[in-house]
PyMOL Python script that loads the backbone (N, CA, C, O; Angstrom):
from pymol import cmd

cmd.read_pdbstr("""\
ATOM      1  N   MET A   1     -17.547  10.938  13.257  1.00  0.00           N
ATOM      2  CA  MET A   1     -16.693   9.456  12.949  1.00  0.00           C
ATOM      3  C   MET A   1     -15.469   9.271  13.867  1.00  0.00           C
ATOM      4  O   MET A   1     -14.501  10.006  13.670  1.00  0.00           O
ATOM      5  N   ILE A   2     -15.434   8.538  14.655  1.00  0.00           N
ATOM      6  CA  ILE A   2     -13.901   8.457  15.280  1.00  0.00           C
ATOM      7  C   ILE A   2     -13.260   7.380  14.988  1.00  0.00           C
ATOM      8  O   ILE A   2     -13.679   6.223  15.011  1.00  0.00           O
ATOM      9  N   LYS A   3     -12.273   7.756  14.721  1.00  0.00           N
ATOM     10  CA  LYS A   3     -11.125   6.481  14.182  1.00  0.00           C
ATOM     11  C   LYS A   3     -10.584   6.159  15.436  1.00  0.00           C
ATOM     12  O   LYS A   3     -10.427   7.020  16.302  1.00  0.00           O
ATOM     13  N   ILE A   4     -10.295   5.007  15.591  1.00  0.00           N
ATOM     14  CA  ILE A   4      -9.321   4.302  16.448  1.00  0.00           C
ATOM     15  C   ILE A   4      -8.599   3.271  15.666  1.00  0.00           C
ATOM     16  O   ILE A   4      -9.158   2.372  15.039  1.00  0.00           O
ATOM     17  N   GLU A   5      -7.291   3.465  15.747  1.00  0.00           N
ATOM     18  CA  GLU A   5      -6.197   2.656  15.242  1.00  0.00           C
ATOM     19  C   GLU A   5      -5.657   1.897  16.357  1.00  0.00           C
ATOM     20  O   GLU A   5      -5.282   2.355  17.436  1.00  0.00           O
ATOM     21  N   TYR A   6      -5.659   0.536  15.928  1.00  0.00           N
ATOM     22  CA  TYR A   6      -5.003  -0.191  17.218  1.00  0.00           C
ATOM     23  C   TYR A   6      -3.748  -0.948  16.585  1.00  0.00           C
ATOM     24  O   TYR A   6      -3.899  -1.849  15.760  1.00  0.00           O
ATOM     25  N   PHE A   7      -2.539  -0.533  17.017  1.00  0.00           N
ATOM     26  CA  PHE A   7      -1.368  -1.034  16.807  1.00  0.00           C
ATOM     27  C   PHE A   7      -1.062  -2.506  17.393  1.00  0.00           C
ATOM     28  O   PHE A   7      -1.457  -2.821  18.515  1.00  0.00           O
ATOM     29  N   HIS A   8      -0.499  -3.189  16.754  1.00  0.00           N
ATOM     30  CA  HIS A   8      -0.331  -4.637  16.994  1.00  0.00           C
ATOM     31  C   HIS A   8       0.874  -5.259  16.515  1.00  0.00           C
ATOM     32  O   HIS A   8       1.551  -4.481  15.843  1.00  0.00           O
ATOM     33  N   ASN A   9       1.474  -6.680  16.673  1.00  0.00           N
ATOM     34  CA  ASN A   9       2.001  -7.043  15.986  1.00  0.00           C
ATOM     35  C   ASN A   9       1.732  -8.855  16.543  1.00  0.00           C
ATOM     36  O   ASN A   9       1.125  -9.197  17.557  1.00  0.00           O
ATOM     37  N   PRO A  10       2.216  -9.522  15.797  1.00  0.00           N
ATOM     38  CA  PRO A  10       1.719 -11.132  15.906  1.00  0.00           C
ATOM     39  C   PRO A  10       2.770 -11.760  17.338  1.00  0.00           C
ATOM     40  O   PRO A  10       2.309 -12.590  18.121  1.00  0.00           O
ATOM     41  N   VAL A  11       3.860 -11.329  17.444  1.00  0.00           N
ATOM     42  CA  VAL A  11       4.655 -11.785  18.403  1.00  0.00           C
ATOM     43  C   VAL A  11       4.490 -11.015  19.953  1.00  0.00           C
ATOM     44  O   VAL A  11       5.244 -11.308  20.881  1.00  0.00           O
ATOM     45  N   CYS A  12       3.532 -10.122  20.064  1.00  0.00           N
ATOM     46  CA  CYS A  12       3.367  -9.252  21.078  1.00  0.00           C
ATOM     47  C   CYS A  12       2.525 -10.241  21.931  1.00  0.00           C
ATOM     48  O   CYS A  12       1.461 -10.735  21.556  1.00  0.00           O
ATOM     49  N   PRO A  13       3.319 -10.539  23.492  1.00  0.00           N
ATOM     50  CA  PRO A  13       2.450 -11.218  23.995  1.00  0.00           C
ATOM     51  C   PRO A  13       1.426 -10.690  24.697  1.00  0.00           C
ATOM     52  O   PRO A  13       0.643 -11.447  25.271  1.00  0.00           O
ATOM     53  N   TYR A  14       1.249  -9.068  24.766  1.00  0.00           N
ATOM     54  CA  TYR A  14       0.331  -8.165  25.816  1.00  0.00           C
ATOM     55  C   TYR A  14      -0.943  -7.755  24.350  1.00  0.00           C
ATOM     56  O   TYR A  14      -2.002  -7.166  24.567  1.00  0.00           O
ATOM     57  N   CYS A  15      -0.573  -8.149  23.182  1.00  0.00           N
ATOM     58  CA  CYS A  15      -1.229  -7.559  22.117  1.00  0.00           C
ATOM     59  C   CYS A  15      -3.053  -8.155  22.288  1.00  0.00           C
ATOM     60  O   CYS A  15      -4.081  -7.483  22.206  1.00  0.00           O
ATOM     61  N   PRO A  16      -2.915  -9.337  22.492  1.00  0.00           N
ATOM     62  CA  PRO A  16      -4.258  -9.700  22.702  1.00  0.00           C
ATOM     63  C   PRO A  16      -5.198  -9.522  23.573  1.00  0.00           C
ATOM     64  O   PRO A  16      -6.421  -9.477  23.437  1.00  0.00           O
ATOM     65  N   ALA A  17      -4.320  -9.394  24.757  1.00  0.00           N
ATOM     66  CA  ALA A  17      -5.324  -8.592  25.904  1.00  0.00           C
ATOM     67  C   ALA A  17      -5.813  -7.292  25.756  1.00  0.00           C
ATOM     68  O   ALA A  17      -6.896  -6.890  26.181  1.00  0.00           O
ATOM     69  N   ALA A  18      -4.889  -6.578  25.071  1.00  0.00           N
ATOM     70  CA  ALA A  18      -5.373  -5.118  24.441  1.00  0.00           C
ATOM     71  C   ALA A  18      -6.450  -5.172  23.400  1.00  0.00           C
ATOM     72  O   ALA A  18      -7.472  -4.487  23.430  1.00  0.00           O
ATOM     73  N   GLU A  19      -6.135  -6.047  22.478  1.00  0.00           N
ATOM     74  CA  GLU A  19      -7.489  -6.342  21.524  1.00  0.00           C
ATOM     75  C   GLU A  19      -8.644  -6.388  22.130  1.00  0.00           C
ATOM     76  O   GLU A  19      -9.647  -5.755  21.800  1.00  0.00           O
ATOM     77  N   THR A  20      -8.533  -7.158  23.057  1.00  0.00           N
ATOM     78  CA  THR A  20     -10.023  -7.517  23.845  1.00  0.00           C
ATOM     79  C   THR A  20     -10.737  -6.558  24.338  1.00  0.00           C
ATOM     80  O   THR A  20     -11.940  -6.387  24.142  1.00  0.00           O
ATOM     81  N   LEU A  21      -9.746  -5.653  25.244  1.00  0.00           N
ATOM     82  CA  LEU A  21     -10.274  -4.462  26.008  1.00  0.00           C
ATOM     83  C   LEU A  21     -10.671  -3.370  25.346  1.00  0.00           C
ATOM     84  O   LEU A  21     -11.495  -2.546  25.742  1.00  0.00           O
ATOM     85  N   VAL A  22      -9.854  -3.366  23.945  1.00  0.00           N
ATOM     86  CA  VAL A  22     -10.584  -2.417  22.894  1.00  0.00           C
ATOM     87  C   VAL A  22     -11.751  -2.435  22.135  1.00  0.00           C
ATOM     88  O   VAL A  22     -12.367  -1.507  21.612  1.00  0.00           O
ATOM     89  N   LYS A  23     -12.001  -3.875  22.159  1.00  0.00           N
ATOM     90  CA  LYS A  23     -13.152  -4.465  21.054  1.00  0.00           C
ATOM     91  C   LYS A  23     -14.583  -4.244  22.229  1.00  0.00           C
ATOM     92  O   LYS A  23     -15.720  -3.960  21.852  1.00  0.00           O
ATOM     93  N   LYS A  24     -14.099  -4.491  23.918  1.00  0.00           N
ATOM     94  CA  LYS A  24     -14.826  -4.776  24.956  1.00  0.00           C
ATOM     95  C   LYS A  24     -15.256  -3.046  24.859  1.00  0.00           C
ATOM     96  O   LYS A  24     -16.461  -2.809  24.941  1.00  0.00           O
ATOM     97  N   VAL A  25     -14.407  -1.985  24.709  1.00  0.00           N
ATOM     98  CA  VAL A  25     -15.256  -0.698  25.611  1.00  0.00           C
ATOM     99  C   VAL A  25     -15.748  -0.072  24.217  1.00  0.00           C
ATOM    100  O   VAL A  25     -16.694   0.712  24.300  1.00  0.00           O
ATOM    101  N   ILE A  26     -15.231  -0.318  22.985  1.00  0.00           N
ATOM    102  CA  ILE A  26     -16.061   0.074  21.374  1.00  0.00           C
ATOM    103  C   ILE A  26     -17.378  -0.720  21.389  1.00  0.00           C
ATOM    104  O   ILE A  26     -18.407  -0.203  20.954  1.00  0.00           O
ATOM    105  N   GLU A  27     -17.361  -1.983  21.889  1.00  0.00           N
ATOM    106  CA  GLU A  27     -18.770  -2.787  21.547  1.00  0.00           C
ATOM    107  C   GLU A  27     -19.855  -1.550  21.959  1.00  0.00           C
ATOM    108  O   GLU A  27     -19.827  -0.887  22.995  1.00  0.00           O
ATOM    109  N   GLY A  28     -20.745  -1.445  20.927  1.00  0.00           N
ATOM    110  CA  GLY A  28     -22.013  -0.804  21.036  1.00  0.00           C
ATOM    111  C   GLY A  28     -22.319   0.661  20.889  1.00  0.00           C
ATOM    112  O   GLY A  28     -23.392   1.265  20.889  1.00  0.00           O
ATOM    113  N   LEU A  29     -20.911   1.111  20.747  1.00  0.00           N
ATOM    114  CA  LEU A  29     -20.725   2.587  20.302  1.00  0.00           C
ATOM    115  C   LEU A  29     -21.197   2.508  18.815  1.00  0.00           C
ATOM    116  O   LEU A  29     -21.167   1.607  17.977  1.00  0.00           O
ATOM    117  N   LYS A  30     -21.689   3.933  18.811  1.00  0.00           N
ATOM    118  CA  LYS A  30     -21.987   4.246  17.307  1.00  0.00           C
ATOM    119  C   LYS A  30     -20.625   5.069  16.617  1.00  0.00           C
ATOM    120  O   LYS A  30     -19.757   5.554  17.343  1.00  0.00           O
ATOM    121  N   ASP A  31     -20.561   5.166  14.893  1.00  0.00           N
ATOM    122  CA  ASP A  31     -19.803   6.292  14.855  1.00  0.00           C
ATOM    123  C   ASP A  31     -18.025   5.956  14.883  1.00  0.00           C
ATOM    124  O   ASP A  31     -17.113   6.683  14.488  1.00  0.00           O
ATOM    125  N   ILE A  32     -17.967   4.720  15.441  1.00  0.00           N
ATOM    126  CA  ILE A  32     -16.399   4.299  15.726  1.00  0.00           C
ATOM    127  C   ILE A  32     -16.105   3.283  14.635  1.00  0.00           C
ATOM    128  O   ILE A  32     -16.634   2.212  14.337  1.00  0.00           O
ATOM    129  N   GLU A  33     -14.752   4.200  13.980  1.00  0.00           N
ATOM    130  CA  GLU A  33     -14.073   3.018  12.938  1.00  0.00           C
ATOM    131  C   GLU A  33     -12.698   2.066  13.625  1.00  0.00           C
ATOM    132  O   GLU A  33     -11.756   2.569  14.237  1.00  0.00           O
ATOM    133  N   LEU A  34     -12.789   1.337  13.482  1.00  0.00           N
ATOM    134  CA  LEU A  34     -11.601   0.540  14.461  1.00  0.00           C
ATOM    135  C   LEU A  34     -10.944  -0.206  13.090  1.00  0.00           C
ATOM    136  O   LEU A  34     -11.263  -1.085  12.290  1.00  0.00           O
ATOM    137  N   VAL A  35     -10.024   0.549  13.298  1.00  0.00           N
ATOM    138  CA  VAL A  35      -8.758  -0.270  12.330  1.00  0.00           C
ATOM    139  C   VAL A  35      -7.393  -0.929  12.677  1.00  0.00           C
ATOM    140  O   VAL A  35      -6.460  -0.276  13.144  1.00  0.00           O
ATOM    141  N   TYR A  36      -7.346  -1.952  12.482  1.00  0.00           N
ATOM    142  CA  TYR A  36      -6.105  -2.743  12.874  1.00  0.00           C
ATOM    143  C   TYR A  36      -5.002  -2.213  12.033  1.00  0.00           C
ATOM    144  O   TYR A  36      -5.126  -1.922  10.843  1.00  0.00           O
ATOM    145  N   VAL A  37      -3.703  -2.086  12.869  1.00  0.00           N
ATOM    146  CA  VAL A  37      -2.475  -1.973  12.272  1.00  0.00           C
ATOM    147  C   VAL A  37      -1.482  -2.981  12.848  1.00  0.00           C
ATOM    148  O   VAL A  37      -1.132  -3.022  14.028  1.00  0.00           O
ATOM    149  N   ASP A  38      -1.054  -3.827  11.819  1.00  0.00           N
ATOM    150  CA  ASP A  38       0.157  -4.823  12.494  1.00  0.00           C
ATOM    151  C   ASP A  38       1.421  -4.088  11.879  1.00  0.00           C
ATOM    152  O   ASP A  38       1.468  -3.566  10.765  1.00  0.00           O
ATOM    153  N   THR A  39       2.250  -4.137  12.645  1.00  0.00           N
ATOM    154  CA  THR A  39       3.384  -3.174  12.866  1.00  0.00           C
ATOM    155  C   THR A  39       4.769  -4.123  12.241  1.00  0.00           C
ATOM    156  O   THR A  39       5.975  -3.890  12.161  1.00  0.00           O
ATOM    157  N   TRP A  40       3.841  -5.360  11.840  1.00  0.00           N
ATOM    158  CA  TRP A  40       4.821  -6.032  11.352  1.00  0.00           C
ATOM    159  C   TRP A  40       4.970  -6.053   9.443  1.00  0.00           C
ATOM    160  O   TRP A  40       5.740  -6.759   8.791  1.00  0.00           O
ATOM    161  N   THR A  41       4.083  -5.161   8.976  1.00  0.00           N
ATOM    162  CA  THR A  41       3.900  -4.978   8.040  1.00  0.00           C
ATOM    163  C   THR A  41       4.583  -3.669   7.158  1.00  0.00           C
ATOM    164  O   THR A  41       4.645  -2.663   7.866  1.00  0.00           O
ATOM    165  N   ASP A  42       4.996  -3.508   6.064  1.00  0.00           N
ATOM    166  CA  ASP A  42       5.504  -2.233   5.774  1.00  0.00           C
ATOM    167  C   ASP A  42       4.547  -1.197   5.987  1.00  0.00           C
ATOM    168  O   ASP A  42       4.861  -0.213   6.656  1.00  0.00           O
ATOM    169  N   GLU A  43       3.414  -1.316   5.486  1.00  0.00           N
ATOM    170  CA  GLU A  43       2.314  -0.613   5.760  1.00  0.00           C
ATOM    171  C   GLU A  43       2.316   0.009   7.149  1.00  0.00           C
ATOM    172  O   GLU A  43       2.405   1.219   7.357  1.00  0.00           O
ATOM    173  N   GLY A  44       2.199  -1.029   8.170  1.00  0.00           N
ATOM    174  CA  GLY A  44       2.169  -0.888   9.391  1.00  0.00           C
ATOM    175  C   GLY A  44       3.017   0.084  10.131  1.00  0.00           C
ATOM    176  O   GLY A  44       2.570   0.994  10.829  1.00  0.00           O
ATOM    177  N   ILE A  45       4.243  -0.170   9.932  1.00  0.00           N
ATOM    178  CA  ILE A  45       5.530   0.297  10.214  1.00  0.00           C
ATOM    179  C   ILE A  45       5.408   1.722   9.834  1.00  0.00           C
ATOM    180  O   ILE A  45       5.287   2.564  10.724  1.00  0.00           O
ATOM    181  N   LYS A  46       5.430   2.062   8.592  1.00  0.00           N
ATOM    182  CA  LYS A  46       5.139   3.194   8.211  1.00  0.00           C
ATOM    183  C   LYS A  46       4.011   4.209   8.819  1.00  0.00           C
ATOM    184  O   LYS A  46       4.145   5.419   9.004  1.00  0.00           O
ATOM    185  N   ARG A  47       3.079   3.550   9.033  1.00  0.00           N
ATOM    186  CA  ARG A  47       1.734   4.279   9.666  1.00  0.00           C
ATOM    187  C   ARG A  47       2.569   4.364  11.174  1.00  0.00           C
ATOM    188  O   ARG A  47       2.700   5.526  11.560  1.00  0.00           O
ATOM    189  N   GLY A  48       3.064   3.475  11.947  1.00  0.00           N
ATOM    190  CA  GLY A  48       3.526   3.603  13.384  1.00  0.00           C
ATOM    191  C   GLY A  48       4.734   4.922  13.658  1.00  0.00           C
ATOM    192  O   GLY A  48       4.804   5.735  14.579  1.00  0.00           O
ATOM    193  N   MET A  49       5.588   4.729  12.467  1.00  0.00           N
ATOM    194  CA  MET A  49       6.876   5.848  12.518  1.00  0.00           C
ATOM    195  C   MET A  49       6.080   7.225  11.978  1.00  0.00           C
ATOM    196  O   MET A  49       6.541   8.322  12.292  1.00  0.00           O
ATOM    197  N   SER A  50       5.028   7.143  11.263  1.00  0.00           N
ATOM    198  CA  SER A  50       4.747   8.355  11.218  1.00  0.00           C
ATOM    199  C   SER A  50       3.766   9.458  12.405  1.00  0.00           C
ATOM    200  O   SER A  50       3.492  10.658  12.397  1.00  0.00           O
ATOM    201  N   LEU A  51       3.480   8.388  13.280  1.00  0.00           N
ATOM    202  CA  LEU A  51       3.144   8.819  14.872  1.00  0.00           C
ATOM    203  C   LEU A  51       4.030   8.808  15.772  1.00  0.00           C
ATOM    204  O   LEU A  51       3.656   9.270  16.850  1.00  0.00           O
ATOM    205  N   ASN A  52       5.458   8.312  15.695  1.00  0.00           N
ATOM    206  CA  ASN A  52       6.697   8.096  16.475  1.00  0.00           C
ATOM    207  C   ASN A  52       6.469   7.309  17.322  1.00  0.00           C
ATOM    208  O   ASN A  52       6.831   7.578  18.467  1.00  0.00           O
ATOM    209  N   LEU A  53       5.661   5.829  16.991  1.00  0.00           N
ATOM    210  CA  LEU A  53       5.171   5.129  17.691  1.00  0.00           C
ATOM    211  C   LEU A  53       6.194   3.839  17.823  1.00  0.00           C
ATOM    212  O   LEU A  53       6.364   3.214  16.776  1.00  0.00           O
ATOM    213  N   MET A  54       6.750   3.470  18.754  1.00  0.00           N
ATOM    214  CA  MET A  54       7.838   2.700  19.052  1.00  0.00           C
ATOM    215  C   MET A  54       7.426   1.289  19.997  1.00  0.00           C
ATOM    216  O   MET A  54       8.108   0.335  20.371  1.00  0.00           O
ATOM    217  N   ALA A  55       6.059   1.626  20.173  1.00  0.00           N
ATOM    218  CA  ALA A  55       6.037   0.305  21.019  1.00  0.00           C
ATOM    219  C   ALA A  55       4.351  -0.082  20.794  1.00  0.00           C
ATOM    220  O   ALA A  55       3.474   0.727  20.492  1.00  0.00           O
ATOM    221  N   VAL A  56       4.195  -1.426  21.011  1.00  0.00           N
ATOM    222  CA  VAL A  56       2.894  -1.872  20.702  1.00  0.00           C
ATOM    223  C   VAL A  56       2.421  -2.744  22.259  1.00  0.00           C
ATOM    224  O   VAL A  56       3.300  -2.829  23.116  1.00  0.00           O
ATOM    225  N   PRO A  57       1.367  -3.211  22.482  1.00  0.00           N
ATOM    226  CA  PRO A  57      -0.015  -2.784  21.904  1.00  0.00           C
ATOM    227  C   PRO A  57      -0.260  -0.791  21.580  1.00  0.00           C
ATOM    228  O   PRO A  57       0.558  -0.098  22.184  1.00  0.00           O
ATOM    229  N   ALA A  58      -0.820  -0.380  21.109  1.00  0.00           N
ATOM    230  CA  ALA A  58      -0.951   1.036  21.210  1.00  0.00           C
ATOM    231  C   ALA A  58      -2.130   1.305  20.582  1.00  0.00           C
ATOM    232  O   ALA A  58      -2.651   0.526  19.783  1.00  0.00           O
ATOM    233  N   VAL A  59      -2.686   2.605  20.967  1.00  0.00           N
ATOM    234  CA  VAL A  59      -4.001   3.142  20.166  1.00  0.00           C
ATOM    235  C   VAL A  59      -3.721   4.404  19.922  1.00  0.00           C
ATOM    236  O   VAL A  59      -2.983   5.026  20.686  1.00  0.00           O
ATOM    237  N   ALA A  60      -4.219   4.926  18.914  1.00  0.00           N
ATOM    238  CA  ALA A  60      -4.515   6.250  18.545  1.00  0.00           C
ATOM    239  C   ALA A  60      -5.999   6.619  17.990  1.00  0.00           C
ATOM    240  O   ALA A  60      -6.618   5.849  17.256  1.00  0.00           O
ATOM    241  N   ILE A  61      -6.355   7.501  18.288  1.00  0.00           N
ATOM    242  CA  ILE A  61      -7.679   8.297  18.076  1.00  0.00           C
ATOM    243  C   ILE A  61      -7.765   9.564  17.125  1.00  0.00           C
ATOM    244  O   ILE A  61      -7.166  10.622  17.320  1.00  0.00           O
ATOM    245  N   ASN A  62      -8.544   9.301  16.145  1.00  0.00           N
ATOM    246  CA  ASN A  62      -8.466  10.512  15.328  1.00  0.00           C
ATOM    247  C   ASN A  62      -6.938  10.879  14.775  1.00  0.00           C
ATOM    248  O   ASN A  62      -6.709  12.068  14.552  1.00  0.00           O
ATOM    249  N   GLY A  63      -5.754   9.778  14.516  1.00  0.00           N
ATOM    250  CA  GLY A  63      -4.599  10.270  14.607  1.00  0.00           C
ATOM    251  C   GLY A  63      -3.452  10.560  15.281  1.00  0.00           C
ATOM    252  O   GLY A  63      -2.390  10.982  14.822  1.00  0.00           O
ATOM    253  N   VAL A  64      -3.839  10.222  16.757  1.00  0.00           N
ATOM    254  CA  VAL A  64      -3.234  11.124  17.737  1.00  0.00           C
ATOM    255  C   VAL A  64      -2.997   9.709  18.564  1.00  0.00           C
ATOM    256  O   VAL A  64      -3.959   8.978  18.797  1.00  0.00           O
ATOM    257  N   VAL A  65      -1.584   9.346  19.017  1.00  0.00           N
ATOM    258  CA  VAL A  65      -1.563   8.193  19.855  1.00  0.00           C
ATOM    259  C   VAL A  65      -2.177   8.912  21.556  1.00  0.00           C
ATOM    260  O   VAL A  65      -2.178  10.051  22.024  1.00  0.00           O
ATOM    261  N   LYS A  66      -2.583   7.738  22.002  1.00  0.00           N
ATOM    262  CA  LYS A  66      -3.273   8.045  23.340  1.00  0.00           C
ATOM    263  C   LYS A  66      -2.681   6.898  24.145  1.00  0.00           C
ATOM    264  O   LYS A  66      -2.176   7.343  25.175  1.00  0.00           O
ATOM    265  N   LEU A  67      -2.578   5.729  24.051  1.00  0.00           N
ATOM    266  CA  LEU A  67      -2.124   4.885  24.486  1.00  0.00           C
ATOM    267  C   LEU A  67      -1.067   3.919  24.042  1.00  0.00           C
ATOM    268  O   LEU A  67      -1.112   3.321  22.967  1.00  0.00           O
ATOM    269  N   ILE A  68       0.239   3.759  25.261  1.00  0.00           N
ATOM    270  CA  ILE A  68       1.303   3.015  24.421  1.00  0.00           C
ATOM    271  C   ILE A  68       1.681   1.929  25.473  1.00  0.00           C
ATOM    272  O   ILE A  68       1.966   2.262  26.623  1.00  0.00           O
ATOM    273  N   GLY A  69       1.681   0.709  25.097  1.00  0.00           N
ATOM    274  CA  GLY A  69       1.819  -0.348  26.393  1.00  0.00           C
ATOM    275  C   GLY A  69       1.022  -0.788  27.057  1.00  0.00           C
ATOM    276  O   GLY A  69       0.204   0.043  27.453  1.00  0.00           O
ATOM    277  N   TRP A  70       0.856  -1.922  27.428  1.00  0.00           N
ATOM    278  CA  TRP A  70      -0.100  -2.688  28.565  1.00  0.00           C
ATOM    279  C   TRP A  70       0.706  -2.618  29.725  1.00  0.00           C
ATOM    280  O   TRP A  70       1.930  -2.514  29.645  1.00  0.00           O
ATOM    281  N   PRO A  71      -0.017  -2.678  30.994  1.00  0.00           N
ATOM    282  CA  PRO A  71      -1.498  -2.196  31.075  1.00  0.00           C
ATOM    283  C   PRO A  71      -1.834  -1.139  30.823  1.00  0.00           C
ATOM    284  O   PRO A  71      -1.192  -0.128  31.107  1.00  0.00           O
ATOM    285  N   PHE A  72      -3.292  -1.178  30.032  1.00  0.00           N
ATOM    286  CA  PHE A  72      -4.143   0.207  29.765  1.00  0.00           C
ATOM    287  C   PHE A  72      -5.369  -0.018  30.462  1.00  0.00           C
ATOM    288  O   PHE A  72      -5.849  -1.143  30.597  1.00  0.00           O
ATOM    289  N   GLU A  73      -5.822   0.898  30.852  1.00  0.00           N
ATOM    290  CA  GLU A  73      -7.562   0.688  31.334  1.00  0.00           C
ATOM    291  C   GLU A  73      -8.387   0.901  30.553  1.00  0.00           C
ATOM    292  O   GLU A  73      -8.084   1.672  29.643  1.00  0.00           O
ATOM    293  N   ALA A  74      -9.461   0.444  30.571  1.00  0.00           N
ATOM    294  CA  ALA A  74     -10.768   0.404  30.034  1.00  0.00           C
ATOM    295  C   ALA A  74     -11.408   1.957  30.273  1.00  0.00           C
ATOM    296  O   ALA A  74     -12.050   2.537  29.397  1.00  0.00           O
ATOM    297  N   GLU A  75     -11.180   2.412  31.334  1.00  0.00           N
ATOM    298  CA  GLU A  75     -11.455   3.924  31.620  1.00  0.00           C
ATOM    299  C   GLU A  75     -10.838   5.205  30.789  1.00  0.00           C
ATOM    300  O   GLU A  75     -11.312   6.177  30.201  1.00  0.00           O
ATOM    301  N   ASP A  76      -9.592   4.709  31.046  1.00  0.00           N
ATOM    302  CA  ASP A  76      -8.614   5.752  30.013  1.00  0.00           C
ATOM    303  C   ASP A  76      -8.869   5.478  28.548  1.00  0.00           C
ATOM    304  O   ASP A  76      -8.613   6.468  27.864  1.00  0.00           O
ATOM    305  N   LEU A  77      -9.283   4.463  27.880  1.00  0.00           N
ATOM    306  CA  LEU A  77      -9.575   4.766  26.439  1.00  0.00           C
ATOM    307  C   LEU A  77     -11.150   5.564  26.392  1.00  0.00           C
ATOM    308  O   LEU A  77     -11.435   6.436  25.570  1.00  0.00           O
ATOM    309  N   GLN A  78     -12.208   4.973  27.620  1.00  0.00           N
ATOM    310  CA  GLN A  78     -13.680   5.336  27.552  1.00  0.00           C
ATOM    311  C   GLN A  78     -12.979   6.691  27.386  1.00  0.00           C
ATOM    312  O   GLN A  78     -12.921   7.048  26.209  1.00  0.00           O
ATOM    313  N   ALA A  79     -12.453   7.500  28.243  1.00  0.00           N
ATOM    314  CA  ALA A  79     -12.406   9.186  28.685  1.00  0.00           C
ATOM    315  C   ALA A  79     -11.586   9.848  27.154  1.00  0.00           C
ATOM    316  O   ALA A  79     -11.685  11.063  26.982  1.00  0.00           O
ATOM    317  N   TYR A  80     -10.912   9.127  26.246  1.00  0.00           N
ATOM    318  CA  TYR A  80     -10.391   9.465  25.340  1.00  0.00           C
ATOM    319  C   TYR A  80     -11.294   9.537  23.914  1.00  0.00           C
ATOM    320  O   TYR A  80     -11.157  10.234  22.909  1.00  0.00           O
ATOM    321  N   ILE A  81     -12.161   8.624  24.239  1.00  0.00           N
ATOM    322  CA  ILE A  81     -13.361   8.412  23.291  1.00  0.00           C
ATOM    323  C   ILE A  81     -14.155   9.671  23.425  1.00  0.00           C
ATOM    324  O   ILE A  81     -14.146  10.604  22.622  1.00  0.00           O
ATOM    325  N   ALA A  82     -14.946   9.576  24.697  1.00  0.00           N
ATOM    326  CA  ALA A  82     -15.469  10.675  24.936  1.00  0.00           C
ATOM    327  C   ALA A  82     -14.980  11.839  24.624  1.00  0.00           C
ATOM    328  O   ALA A  82     -15.700  12.489  23.866  1.00  0.00           O
ATOM    329  N   GLU A  83     -13.659  12.502  25.059  1.00  0.00           N
ATOM    330  CA  GLU A  83     -12.945  13.910  24.663  1.00  0.00           C
ATOM    331  C   GLU A  83     -13.099  13.935  23.037  1.00  0.00           C
ATOM    332  O   GLU A  83     -13.360  14.995  22.468  1.00  0.00           O
ATOM    333  N   ALA A  84     -12.900  12.541  22.219  1.00  0.00           N
ATOM    334  CA  ALA A  84     -13.185  12.844  20.716  1.00  0.00           C
ATOM    335  C   ALA A  84     -14.402  13.361  20.232  1.00  0.00           C
ATOM    336  O   ALA A  84     -14.447  14.054  19.216  1.00  0.00           O
ATOM    337  N   HIS A  85     -15.493  13.033  20.971  1.00  0.00           N
ATOM    338  CA  HIS A  85     -16.805  13.052  20.535  1.00  0.00           C
ATOM    339  C   HIS A  85     -17.195  15.034  20.970  1.00  0.00           C
ATOM    340  O   HIS A  85     -18.290  15.587  20.872  1.00  0.00           O
ATOM    341  N   VAL A  86     -16.222  15.492  21.307  1.00  0.00           N
ATOM    342  CA  VAL A  86     -16.318  16.737  21.935  1.00  0.00           C
ATOM    343  C   VAL A  86     -16.179  17.731  20.557  1.00  0.00           C
ATOM    344  O   VAL A  86     -16.216  18.956  20.674  1.00  0.00           O
TER     345      VAL A  86
END
""", "prot")
cmd.dss("prot")
cmd.show_as("cartoon", "prot")
cmd.util.cbc("prot")
cmd.orient("prot")
């Protein structure tokens, strides 16, 4: 099982586009758990700080931040997911 954490907040102008891309990339993939982390909540702030994350949108795979800021490409996310399957 691959755990993908998608970090976002409600005032980020880029987060909706990033969310759409993440959902599109993982659509149809098996053994993927997508977790939304809202960095405007205490829990989200704590999780982001535990990964030294200072910007959104961001994606962590299996607890490792792989993509920070926008734009990022579908191919990059696909490569990180493939790497996590190994």
